[in-house]
N, C-alpha and C positions, 0 to 999 in steps of 0.2 A: 668116530669122526670123519666128515667125509667131503668133497667137495665136486666141481664140476669134472675134472681130472681122475678122481678115484672113487670107490665105494670101502676099500678095506688097507688099511695100509702095515705095512710089515711090523709086528711086534717090535717094540724098544724103540720105533719110527718116532720122531718131531714132525715128522710132516704132517704139516698143516697146524703146527701151534702158534708158528707166530702168522696166521693167516692165508685164503686158498690162493693168493697170489704171490707168496714171497718169494725171493729170486735167492734171500743170500745165505739160508742152510743155517747153521748156528752162529754165523757173523753175525747174528740179529740181537745177538746177547751182548755185544758189545755195543755198550750205551753211552752217549755223551758222558754220564756221569762212573763209567766205567775207564773210558780214556782218560778220566780228571784222575782218578786212584793212581792209575801207569805213569803219570807222566809226575807226581808227587813223589813216585821214585827213582825220578831222575835226579842225581850228581854233579853230574859235570858235564853235559853240554855236550857230550860227544857224539855222532853222525855215524854208522857201519853200515856197510852195505850186508843184506842177510842171505841174499839170492847168490845163485851157484855162478860161475863162470859157466859161458854156455857149452863149454867142447868136457863139461865134467859130468856123469863119470867117468866118461870116456868109454869108448868100445860098444858092442850091444852085444855082447855077453848075457846077459840075462834075457833081454829081447828083442833077438834077431830082427827083428821086421823096424823098428828104432833105430835110425839112423844117423851119426853124428852131425852137429849142425856145419854147414858147407855157407862157408865165407865166399864170395866171391864178386866180379866189379864185372859191369857191362864196355862191352868192345865202343871207343867210341872215335874213328877214323882209324888211321893204323895202329894206332896207342890203345889205352882206356880211359875210364872215365873215373880217372882215382889220380889224384894229383896232376886233375888236367890243367892246364894252359888254356883259357875259355879266346884268348885272341889269337889262337889257331883256324878259329868257326868266323872270325869278325876283330879288324883291328881298335875296332871301338870298346874292346871288353880290354879290362885288365886284372880280373879276375880267374885264379886259380882255385878248381872244384876235387871234390874228394866223394865220389857217391858209394859206397858199397853195399851190397848188401847181405841178408845169411837166410840159406831155407832151413828153415827149423821143425823139426818132430816136436811139436808145444808139450809137452810131457819126457822128453828127452832130459832136461837137468832142472831146474824151477820149474813148477805147474801153469802154465798160462791158460786153460781151456776152464779155470772154472769150476763150477759143479758138475758143468755136461761130461766131467772127463770120465765116471763110473756109475754106468745102472743097473738094475736086477731084472731077469726075468721075474715078473712079480705079478698074481693073479689079484690087482688092481680092481678092478670090475667085478668081481667075486662071482666071475661068470663061469669058472673052472679052468680057463687057458690062461696061462701067463703070457704077458706083454712087457712088451722094451719102458723099463718106466724108472725115471731118474727123479734128482731128489726134488719131494715136495708134489711128488703125479708128473711128474715133464713126462711126455711120451717120446720114446724113440722111432722117428718116422714121422714128427708133425713138430715137436718143441727141438729136438736134434737131429738133424737130418746127413745122413751119408748118404755118398754121390748115387747107393742105388736107389735113394728114397726119390731124387730132382724130378721134375714133371715138366715137360714143354711148358712154359710160360707162354700169353698172348702174343707176343713176337717172336713165338719158336726159342727163343733160348732156354736155357735148362732152368729150373731155380736154383737160388742160391743154395751151397748146403754148409752145416757148423749150427750152432747155438744158434738158438731163435732165440729162446732164454736161455737162464741159469749161465750167461757168458761170464768171463773173466772182466769183463766192462759195470760190472754190478757191484765190485768186490772193490769199493775201493776204499785206502786206509788198511790194507790188506796187506799185513808183512809181508814182502815176498812179493807182490802183486806188480806190474808196471806201474799200478797207479803210486804206490809209496815201497817202493824197497829199500828202504833203511828199518834199520833201531837207531833209537835215541837212550844214552847209558846217562 
């Protein structure tokens, strides 16, 4: 089995089983019928979050380069833009706002980066040279771009890096994804 992104696939791989452009991995097996079967098992109708809190597991003993999430609020005038009275800007406002932010390593707790999380060095082109290959043959440096892959665009700004394919936005309905982080029992 091959497509435009690869000539051979690793033994035991599902690469290509769902078509050359699929970006859902084994999530393709979650058909409407499978979901209906799962919901038939619901007894109480309770919903609960399956995601870990952002600060878990805590520390970075396993992988030193992954830091805990950093929660912060931006400065606004003499204070911060958290529990901030907008009337300080203009008497016409009667709002109070709380804008907080999180700097998050997307693999620290619950995964937020879809199928672009781990690839492998594999000779997908059958030319004797391994290349960075992610799920279904999507390529490092092409479909998953690191900062060193960024090149100047026509406006001189660097191209955006990150997953151009196989990102978390494709995995709707996955337990633990931002799209549906709850389970029902």
